[in-house]
C-alpha positions in Angstrom: 0.3 0.1 -0.2 1.3 3.6 -0.9 1.9 6.3 1.5 -0.8 8.9 0.6 1.2 12.1 -0.6 0.6 15.3 1.4 -0.9 17.4 -1.2 -0.2 21.5 -0.2 -1.9 24.1 -2.4 0.7 27.2 -3.7 0.4 31.0 -3.1 -0.9 31.2 -7.0 -3.5 28.3 -6.7 -5.0 29.6 -3.0 -4.6 33.5 -4.8 -6.8 32.0 -7.7 -9.3 30.0 -5.7 -10.3 33.0 -3.7 -10.5 35.2 -7.1 -12.8 32.6 -8.3 -14.3 32.7 -4.7 -15.4 36.6 -5.2 -16.4 35.8 -8.7 -18.7 33.6 -7.9 -20.0 35.2 -4.6 -20.4 38.6 -6.0 -22.8 37.1 -9.0 -24.3 35.4 -6.1 -25.2 38.3 -4.6 -26.4 40.5 -7.3 -28.8 38.0 -7.9 -30.1 38.4 -4.2 -30.2 42.1 -4.6 -29.1 43.1 -1.5 -26.3 42.0 1.0 -24.7 43.7 4.2 -20.8 43.8 3.8 -19.9 43.6 7.2 -22.3 41.3 8.0 -22.8 37.6 7.9 -23.8 37.9 3.9 -20.7 39.5 3.2 -18.1 36.8 5.3 -17.5 35.3 1.9 -16.1 38.4 0.0 -14.4 39.8 3.2 -12.2 36.6 3.8 -11.4 35.8 -0.2 -10.1 39.7 -0.3 -8.4 39.1 2.7 -7.0 35.8 1.5 -6.1 37.4 -1.7 -4.3 40.2 -0.4 -4.2 42.1 -3.8 -0.8 44.0 -4.2 -2.9 47.5 -4.9 -4.3 47.2 -1.4 -0.7 47.0 0.2 -1.2 45.8 4.4 -4.8 44.9 4.1 -4.0 41.8 6.2 -2.4 43.8 8.6 -3.8 45.7 11.7 -2.6 49.0 10.4 -4.2 51.3 8.3 -3.4 50.9 4.2 -2.9 54.7 3.0 -2.4 54.3 -0.6 -4.6 51.5 -1.0 -7.5 53.5 0.6 -6.1 57.0 -2.0 -6.4 55.0 -4.4 -9.8 53.5 -3.9 -11.2 57.2 -2.5 -10.5 58.3 -6.2 -12.7 56.0 -7.4 -15.8 56.3 -5.4 -18.0 59.5 -5.1 -17.2 61.9 -2.8 -19.3 61.4 0.8 -20.0 57.5 0.0 -17.7 57.2 3.6 -20.9 59.2 5.4 -23.5 56.7 3.5 -24.8 53.4 5.2 -26.9 52.5 2.3 -25.6 52.4 -1.1 -27.6 51.4 -4.0 -26.1 50.5 -7.1 -28.8 50.9 -10.0 -29.1 51.1 -13.9 -29.7 54.8 -15.7 -33.0 55.1 -14.0 -33.4 58.8 -14.9 -31.8 60.5 -12.0 -30.4 63.0 -14.3 -33.4 64.0 -15.5 -34.0 65.1 -11.6 -32.7 68.2 -9.1 -29.8 65.6 -7.6 -26.2 66.6 -9.2 -24.6 64.1 -10.3 -21.1 63.4 -8.5 -18.8 61.9 -10.9 -15.3 60.3 -9.4 -12.0 61.5 -10.6 -10.2 58.1 -11.9 -13.3 56.3 -12.5 -16.8 57.8 -15.2 -20.3 57.0 -13.4 -22.6 58.9 -12.4 -23.6 59.4 -8.9 -25.8 60.8 -6.9 -26.7 61.5 -3.1 -30.0 60.9 -2.4 -30.0 61.4 1.3 -27.8 62.1 4.2 -27.5 58.0 4.5 -27.8 57.2 1.0 -26.0 57.0 -2.3 -26.9 55.8 -5.8 -24.3 54.7 -8.2 -25.3 54.2 -11.5 -23.5 51.1 -13.5 -23.8 51.5 -17.1 -20.8 49.6 -18.0 -21.8 46.0 -17.0 -20.3 43.4 -14.8 -17.0 44.6 -14.1 -18.0 48.0 -12.7 -19.9 45.9 -10.6 -16.7 43.5 -9.7 -14.9 47.0 -9.2 -16.8 48.8 -7.1 -17.9 45.9 -5.0 -14.1 45.1 -4.1 -12.9 48.4 -3.4 -16.1 48.8 -0.8 -15.2 45.7 0.7 -11.6 46.9 1.2 -12.8 50.3 2.9 -15.2 48.7 5.0 -12.7 45.8 6.0 -10.0 49.4 7.1 -12.9 51.0 8.5 -13.3 48.3 11.2 -9.8 48.6 11.4 -10.2 51.9 12.8 -12.6 50.8 14.7 -10.6 47.9 17.0 -8.2 50.7 17.8 -10.7 53.6 18.7 -13.3 51.7 20.8 -12.7 50.7 24.1 -15.2 49.2 25.4 -18.9 47.7 23.3 -20.9 50.5 25.5 -19.2 52.5 22.9 -16.5 54.5 25.2 -13.9 55.4 22.9 -9.8 56.7 23.2 -8.7 60.1 23.7 -7.2 60.0 20.0 -10.8 59.7 17.9 -12.7 62.4 20.5 -10.0 65.1 19.1 -10.1 63.7 15.7 -13.5 64.3 15.9 -13.8 67.9 17.1 -11.2 69.0 14.4 -13.5 67.2 12.1 -16.9 69.0 13.4 -15.1 72.6 12.9 -16.0 72.7 9.5 -13.3 75.3 8.3 -10.0 75.1 6.7 -7.6 73.8 9.9 -4.4 76.0 10.2 -1.1 74.4 10.3 -0.9 74.3 13.6 -4.7 72.8 14.3 -3.6 70.3 10.8 -0.6 68.9 12.7 -2.4 68.3 16.4 -5.4 66.4 14.1 -2.2 64.2 12.0 -0.7 63.3 15.6 -4.0 62.2 16.7 -4.9 60.3 13.5 -1.5 58.5 12.8 -2.4 56.9 16.4 -5.8 55.9 14.9 -4.0 54.2 12.1 -0.5 52.9 13.5 1.2 54.7 11.3 3.8 57.5 11.9 3.1 60.7 11.6 5.3 61.3 8.6 2.9 58.5 6.6 0.0 60.7 7.2 1.6 63.7 6.5 2.9 62.4 2.9 -0.4 61.3 1.9 -2.7 63.9 3.8 -3.0 66.3 0.7 -3.2 63.9 -1.8 -6.9 63.3 -0.2 -7.4 67.0 -0.4 -8.9 68.9 -2.9 -9.6 73.1 -3.7 -12.8 72.9 -1.7 -12.2 70.7 0.8 -7.9 70.3 1.8 -8.7 68.6 4.9 -10.8 65.8 3.2 -8.5 63.1 4.8 -9.5 63.8 8.4 -13.1 63.5 7.1 -12.9 60.2 5.5 -11.0 58.2 8.0 -13.6 59.8 10.8 -16.6 58.8 8.6 -15.3 55.6 8.0 -14.6 54.4 11.5 -17.7 56.4 12.5 -20.3 54.2 11.0 -17.7 51.2 12.0 -18.3 52.0 15.2 -22.4 52.5 15.0 -22.4 48.5 13.3 -20.8 47.2 16.7 -22.5 49.3 18.6 -26.1 50.1 17.8 -25.9 47.1 15.1 -26.5 50.0 12.0 -25.1 47.7 9.3 -24.3 49.6 6.3 -26.0 47.4 3.4 -25.1 47.7 -0.6 -28.0 47.1 -3.1 -28.7 46.5 -6.5 -32.1 48.0 -8.1 -34.8 45.3 -9.6 -34.0 47.5 -13.1 -30.6 46.9 -13.1 -30.6 43.4 -12.7 -33.3 43.3 -15.1 -30.8 44.8 -17.4 -27.6 43.7 -16.8 -26.2 41.5 -19.1 -28.6 42.5 -22.2 -26.2 45.3 -23.9 -29.0 47.5 -23.6 -26.4 50.4 -23.4 -23.8 49.6 -26.3 -26.6 48.5 -29.0 -27.8 52.5 -28.1 -24.1 53.6 -28.2 -23.3 51.9 -31.7 -26.7 52.5 -33.3 -25.7 56.3 -32.7 -22.4 55.6 -34.3 -24.1 54.0 -37.6 -27.0 56.5 -37.7 -24.2 59.7 -37.8 -22.5 57.5 -40.5 -25.6 57.1 -43.1 -26.7 60.8 -42.2 -22.9 61.4 -43.4 -22.9 59.1 -46.5 -20.1 56.5 -44.9 -21.6 53.2 -44.4 -20.0 52.1 -47.8 -16.6 53.5 -47.0 -13.7 50.9 -45.3 -13.5 51.4 -41.9 -11.4 51.9 -39.2 -12.0 51.4 -35.5 -9.6 52.3 -32.7 -9.7 52.1 -29.2 -8.0 54.6 -27.7 -8.6 58.3 -25.9 -10.1 61.2 -27.1 -6.8 63.3 -28.2 -4.0 60.6 -29.3 -5.3 60.3 -32.9 -6.4 63.5 -33.5 -3.1 65.2 -32.1 -1.0 62.4 -34.2 -2.7 63.5 -37.3 -3.3 67.7 -36.9 -1.0 68.9 -33.9 2.3 69.0 -35.2 1.4 71.0 -38.2 -1.0 73.3 -36.5 1.6 74.4 -33.9 4.8 74.2 -35.6 4.9 78.4 -35.3 4.0 78.3 -31.7 6.6 75.4 -30.8 9.3 76.2 -33.2 12.2 73.9 -33.3 10.4 71.3 -31.0 10.0 67.6 -31.4 6.8 66.3 -32.1 6.4 64.5 -28.4 7.3 67.8 -27.4 4.4 69.1 -28.6 2.7 66.2 -27.2 3.6 66.7 -24.0 2.6 70.3 -23.9 -1.1 69.2 -25.0 -1.2 66.5 -22.5 -0.7 69.1 -19.4 -3.9 69.9 -17.7 -4.0 73.7 -18.4 -3.3 73.8 -22.1 -6.9 74.2 -22.8 -5.7 76.9 -25.5 -3.8 74.8 -27.6 -5.8 71.3 -27.4 -8.7 73.6 -28.9 -7.0 75.1 -31.4 -5.9 71.4 -32.8 -9.3 69.8 -32.3 -11.0 73.5 -34.3 -8.4 72.2 -37.3 -9.5 68.2 -37.0 -13.2 69.7 -37.0 -12.4 71.8 -40.1 -10.8 68.9 -41.9 -13.2 66.2 -41.2 -13.8 65.3 -37.4 -16.9 64.3 -36.3 -17.1 64.7 -32.0 -20.1 62.4 -30.8 -20.3 62.6 -27.6 -21.7 60.0 -25.0 -25.3 59.7 -24.6 -26.3 56.5 -24.2 -24.7 55.8 -21.0 -21.7 53.7 -21.8 -19.8 56.5 -20.8 -17.6 56.0 -24.3 -17.3 59.0 -26.2 -16.4 58.4 -30.2 -15.0 60.8 -33.1 -15.2 59.7 -36.5 -12.5 61.1 -39.1 -13.4 61.3 -42.8 -10.6 61.3 -44.4 -11.7 62.2 -47.8 -12.1 65.6 -46.3 -8.0 66.0 -44.7 -5.9 67.9 -46.5 -3.0 65.9 -45.9 -0.3 68.6 -46.6 -1.9 70.2 -43.1 -1.4 67.0 -41.3 1.7 65.0 -39.9 1.5 61.9 -42.7 2.0 64.1 -45.8 2.8 60.8 -47.7 -0.5 59.2 -46.7 -1.6 56.4 -49.6 -5.3 55.9 -48.8 -6.5 54.6 -52.1 -10.0 55.9 -53.5 -12.6 54.2 -51.2 -10.8 57.0 -48.7 -11.2 55.1 -45.3 -13.1 55.7 -42.3 -11.7 55.6 -38.7 -13.8 55.7 -36.1 -12.1 56.6 -32.2 -13.6 55.1 -29.6 -12.3 55.8 -25.9 -11.6 53.2 -23.4 -14.0 50.5 -22.6 -14.1 49.0 -19.2 -13.9 45.3 -18.7 -16.7 43.2 -20.0 -18.0 46.9 -21.9 -15.4 46.0 -24.5 -17.0 42.7 -25.8 -20.3 44.4 -26.0 -19.3 47.6 -27.8 -17.7 46.0 -29.9 -19.7 43.4 -31.1 -22.8 45.8 -31.1 -20.8 47.6 -33.5 -19.9 45.2 -35.8 -23.6 43.8 -35.9 -24.9 45.2 -39.3 -26.8 48.6 -39.6 -30.2 47.7 -39.8 -29.6 43.9 -40.2 -29.2 44.6 -43.9 -26.3 46.7 -44.5 -22.9 44.8 -43.7 -20.1 47.3 -42.6 -16.8 47.0 -44.0 -14.9 46.9 -40.8 -10.5 46.5 -42.3 -9.4 47.0 -38.8 -10.0 47.0 -35.0 -6.6 48.4 -33.5 -6.4 48.0 -29.6 -3.9 51.3 -27.8 -4.9 50.2 -24.2 -2.9 50.8 -20.9 -1.7 47.7 -19.3 0.9 46.0 -16.4 3.6 44.8 -17.3 5.4 41.8 -15.6 9.3 42.7 -16.9 9.8 46.2 -17.2 8.6 48.9 -15.6 6.4 52.3 -16.3 6.1 53.9 -20.1 7.5 50.2 -21.3 5.6 49.3 -24.5 3.9 45.4 -24.6 2.7 43.5 -27.9 0.5 40.9 -27.7 -0.1 37.7 -29.6 -2.6 36.3 -27.7 -5.1 37.0 -24.6 -5.8 34.6 -21.8 -8.6 35.4 -19.8 -7.9 34.7 -16.0 -9.9 32.1 -13.9 -10.8 30.0 -17.1 -7.7 30.3 -19.0 -10.1 30.9 -22.1 -7.4 31.8 -24.8 -7.3 34.0 -28.0 -4.5 33.6 -30.4 -4.2 36.2 -32.8 -2.2 37.6 -36.1 -0.8 40.9 -34.3 -0.3 43.6 -37.5 1.8 45.2 -35.0 5.4 43.9 -34.5 7.7 44.7 -31.3 10.5 45.1 -34.4 8.5 48.1 -35.0 8.8 50.2 -32.1 12.9 49.6 -31.2 15.3 52.5 -31.1 12.8 54.8 -29.4 14.4 54.5 -25.9 11.4 52.5 -25.1 11.9 48.7 -23.6 9.3 46.5 -25.9 8.2 42.9 -24.6 6.2 40.6 -27.3 4.4 37.6 -25.6 1.2 36.7 -24.6 -1.1 39.1 -22.1 -3.8 38.2 -19.1 -7.1 39.6 -19.4 -8.0 39.7 -15.5 -11.3 40.5 -13.4 -9.8 43.6 -12.6 -6.7 45.6 -11.4 -8.0 45.4 -8.2 -7.9 41.7 -7.4 -4.4 40.5 -8.6 -1.4 39.7 -6.3 1.9 39.1 -6.7 2.3 35.3 -6.6 -0.6 34.7 -9.0 1.0 36.9 -11.5 4.6 35.3 -11.2 3.0 31.9 -12.0 1.5 33.6 -14.6 4.7 35.4 -15.6 7.5 32.2 -14.8 5.8 29.3 -16.2 5.0 27.9 -19.7 2.4 30.7 -19.9 5.2 33.3 -20.5 2.5 36.3 -20.1 4.3 39.5 -19.8 1.2 41.8 -19.0 -2.3 41.9 -17.8 -5.1 44.5 -18.7 -8.9 44.2 -18.3 -10.2 44.2 -22.2 -8.0 42.3 -24.4 -10.2 38.8 -24.7 -13.0 40.3 -24.8 -12.4 42.7 -27.7 -10.9 39.5 -29.8 -13.6 37.1 -28.4 -16.2 39.6 -30.4 -14.0 40.3 -33.5 -13.9 36.4 -34.3 -17.8 35.7 -33.5 -18.4 38.5 -35.8 -15.6 38.1 -38.9 -15.9 34.0 -38.2 -18.9 32.9 -37.9 -21.5 36.0 -37.8 -19.7 37.1 -41.0 -21.0 40.8 -40.4 -17.8 41.8 -40.9 -14.7 40.5 -43.3 -13.3 37.6 -42.7 -9.8 38.8 -43.5 -9.7 41.7 -40.7 -7.0 43.0 -39.3 -6.2 43.6 -35.6 -3.9 45.2 -34.1 -3.0 45.3 -30.1 -0.5 47.4 -28.1 -0.5 48.5 -24.7 1.9 50.9 -22.7 2.8 50.1 -18.8 0.8 51.9 -16.1 2.3 50.1 -13.3 4.7 46.8 -12.8 2.5 45.0 -9.9 5.4 42.4 -9.2 7.5 45.8 -7.8 6.8 47.2 -4.5 6.0 50.7 -4.9 5.0 50.3 -8.5 1.4 49.5 -8.1 -1.7 51.2 -9.2 -1.5 52.4 -6.2 2.1 54.3 -6.3 0.5 57.1 -8.4 -0.1 58.2 -11.8 2.3 57.8 -14.7 2.6 62.0 -15.6 4.2 62.4 -18.2 5.5 59.1 -19.0 3.1 57.6 -20.6 3.1 60.4 -23.3 5.4 59.3 -25.6 4.6 55.2 -25.4 0.7 56.7 -26.2 1.5 58.7 -29.3 4.3 56.1 -30.6 1.6 53.1 -30.9 -1.0 55.8 -32.3 1.3 57.0 -34.6 2.2 53.1 -35.9 -1.6 52.6 -36.1 -2.2 55.4 -38.4 1.2 54.5 -40.3 -0.3 51.3 -41.3 -4.3 52.9 -42.0 -2.4 55.3 -44.1 -0.3 53.2 -45.7 3.2 55.2 -45.2 5.8 53.3 -45.5 
């Protein structure tokens, strides 16, 4: 008889199981309609997140409060959500037609409405990925809020520490604190958070704004206050999903409206029968790559193209940006701000109206049919499938679109290299299921060499959310025979829609070309280089425009 072998799971396997558990639990809670994050119904979600310990949430498993992770999350949630006991996730249900003012988080395009002192409504119009994103973030801040409660609540009757009492006094002042008052409050807050005075001082201003410079204290106080009330008064925070959201989710309602709007504009401008190239990018890089340098050459004399692109990317450069946009609109650009709820704006470029001598591509050879370029803003996770799937469908069921190419210029995490480097994938692998989409990429690593930017080629993994990644799992993907070079959230969804439209549904040409290129926003395997460590600044400008220009050179047949 053989000895039974003791089988133990690796950290990567444990992490993979935790992600799957979170994914299944979130879908179950959504179908149920409501849950209490810090009650019994939220146990599984909390346990899975603590087992996973994603890189972006830093010290989530320790007693001290995680500050960088908290900042990352707060920037993606509506202002005031920390005060609300009731968070209601809704579809687009008409609140934009009410007196309620839309609150849009700085780093996530979603409309939120403060209904009353206790309730925040968050509109979900970008699919399941949006729900996974917000539920993960809320689970994180609620876990952190109970760390605060553990440090300040002295007994079950509700007696609190002196530090908490002093913090409450500082927050109730409702005025900008003087330097002395601020430093006193930081001293008390650092004790409450289990962090040093210096830790808190360094991150304090990042939470603030012109109207609320001391918001850091406000966030900490309200997170702690609601956590204390959950324990002392049993007033549990509750997350609900509206019946309309549960009814609509997964049915491409917003994506269909979005795609129909685009096709109607193409028809109005007699562009439906022309060759079409779809580019998923931001709303400035294609326009600027075509028109910016000639338009601004007198203003920025003897400066390089990339210097001009950096100037255009600066937050205060409204005048020069408007100057370029005016020229683009004069030469065939149609701007379509989103009205469908997808939060994906669109630009359409009619190349027949472009005066190529006034562009950065004077040698463009576009042939007699004069292609049309549709530039769509970034989709979010599963929303990529919904939007491209709808866009590639025939117009009114009988007019097939002649889509010659789909190009994706995106931001992604890199597993070898650093911020600003470029990744060229040859396959997308779905995290969890290992569904894989292999394709011929019209872009290659060699095309980007000689620009002082490192370039990596290989498979990439499409993840459920950046906030679910942990080092052990990513290390496995990178170092095993998968050979993953980076992680992003939309690739496999785009490719699934393109393959089904071209190879099965035959609504677009079978030989449709695809181009994928990503620039690195972070390296989650490096301490201090995760998304929570801050933005790219101007580091992302050169790779963004380099990728955009290579895509346009192929569309314009520039040799």
